[in-house]
C-alpha positions in Angstrom: -3.7 -19.2 7.8 -5.7 -17.2 5.2 -5.5 -13.5 4.5 -9.2 -12.9 5.5 -8.2 -14.0 9.1 -5.7 -11.1 9.6 -6.6 -8.4 7.1 -7.9 -5.0 8.1 -11.5 -4.8 6.9 -11.8 -1.0 7.2 -10.2 0.6 4.1 -10.0 4.3 3.3 -10.7 5.3 -0.3 -10.5 8.6 -2.1 -11.3 9.9 -5.6 -8.5 10.6 -8.1 -9.5 14.2 -8.9 -9.1 15.5 -5.3 -6.0 17.4 -4.4 -3.3 15.4 -2.6 -3.8 17.7 0.4 -7.1 15.8 1.0 -5.4 12.4 0.9 -2.7 13.6 3.3 -5.4 14.9 5.7 -7.3 11.5 5.4 -4.0 9.7 6.2 -3.3 12.0 9.2 -6.8 11.7 10.6 -6.8 8.0 10.4 -3.1 7.4 11.2 -2.6 5.4 8.0 0.1 5.5 5.3 -2.0 4.4 2.3 -5.3 5.2 0.7 -6.9 3.4 -2.2 -8.1 5.4 -5.1 -11.5 4.6 -6.6 -13.4 5.9 -9.5 -16.8 4.7 -10.7 -16.7 1.9 -8.0 -13.5 0.6 -9.4 -10.1 0.5 -7.7 -7.8 2.6 -10.0 -4.7 3.3 -7.9 -3.0 3.5 -4.6 -1.4 6.5 -2.9 1.0 6.3 -0.1 2.6 8.9 2.2 5.8 8.1 0.4 4.2 8.9 -2.9 3.2 12.3 -1.6 6.7 13.0 -0.3 8.7 11.8 -3.3 6.5 12.5 -6.2 5.3 16.0 -5.1 7.0 17.7 -2.2 10.6 16.5 -3.1 10.0 17.4 -6.7 9.0 21.0 -5.7 5.4 20.6 -6.8 2.6 22.4 -5.0 0.5 19.9 -3.0 -2.5 22.2 -3.2 -2.4 22.2 -7.0 -1.7 18.5 -7.7 -4.6 16.0 -8.2 -4.2 12.5 -6.6 -4.2 10.9 -10.1 -1.0 12.8 -11.0 1.1 11.0 -8.4 -0.8 7.8 -7.5 0.5 4.4 -8.6 -2.0 3.3 -11.1 -0.9 -0.3 -11.3 -2.6 -2.0 -8.4 -1.3 -5.2 -7.1 -3.7 -7.2 -4.9 -4.3 -10.5 -3.3 -7.5 -12.6 -2.5 -8.9 -13.1 0.9 -8.5 -16.9 0.5 -4.8 -16.7 -0.3 -2.4 -18.0 2.4 -0.5 -15.3 4.3 2.8 -17.0 3.4 2.1 -16.7 -0.3 1.0 -13.1 0.0 4.2 -12.2 2.1 6.3 -13.8 -0.7 4.4 -11.7 -3.3 5.0 -8.5 -1.2 8.7 -9.2 -1.0 9.0 -10.0 -4.7 7.2 -6.9 -5.7 8.7 -4.6 -3.0 5.4 -3.6 -1.5 4.3 -3.5 2.2 0.6 -3.4 1.7 -1.9 -5.1 -0.6 -5.6 -4.5 -1.2 -7.6 -7.7 -0.6 -10.4 -8.8 -3.0 -13.0 -11.5 -2.7 -13.7 -14.1 -5.4 -15.9 -11.6 -7.2 -13.0 -9.2 -7.3 -14.7 -6.8 -4.9 -12.6 -5.0 -2.3 -13.0 -6.5 1.1 -9.9 -5.2 3.0 -6.2 -4.5 3.0 -3.3 -6.5 4.4 0.1 -5.0 5.5 3.4 -6.6 6.3 2.7 -5.5 9.9 -0.5 -7.6 9.9 1.5 -10.6 8.7 4.2 -10.1 11.4 1.9 -9.3 14.3 -1.1 -11.7 13.5 0.2 -14.2 11.1 3.7 -15.5 10.3 6.8 -13.7 11.7 9.1 -15.8 9.5 7.1 -14.9 6.3 7.1 -11.2 7.2 10.9 -11.3 7.9 11.6 -12.9 4.6 9.3 -10.4 2.7 11.0 -7.4 4.5 14.4 -8.8 3.7 13.5 -8.9 0.0 11.9 -5.5 0.1 15.0 -4.0 1.8 17.6 -5.9 -0.2 16.7 -5.7 -3.9 16.8 -2.5 -5.8 17.3 -0.1 -2.9 20.7 1.5 -2.5 22.0 2.0 1.0 21.3 5.4 2.5 24.7 5.7 4.2 28.0 4.4 3.0 30.2 3.4 5.8 33.9 3.9 5.1 
């Protein structure tokens, strides 16, 4: 099965110079946890609800005064619409990400795929393996059981 068969085609994008409050509002209004950041018709970053929480609020920074570009992740990992969902799930697990922008052969954005898409519409085993890798490597346990 190919990514294009299960990806979400409607993608929310926002500019890097807007305050993170605008990104948070866009996430709330659309019930999403990620927005892609574009500038001059180019994908320049990603911003997740976790980025907003960890990189601004938990650091004591004012969300009204911070531009998206200050806390977004500028290194954008992506996949292609013709990739297999199994390969994409492995890539997600290896890179500890739950979502990837999807590009066509001309490197134009055509959608986004999430681990949830893989689990619900594609391959549960591939999604489970990716989630295991995301959860296992590099993430200390929240609670220590004595």
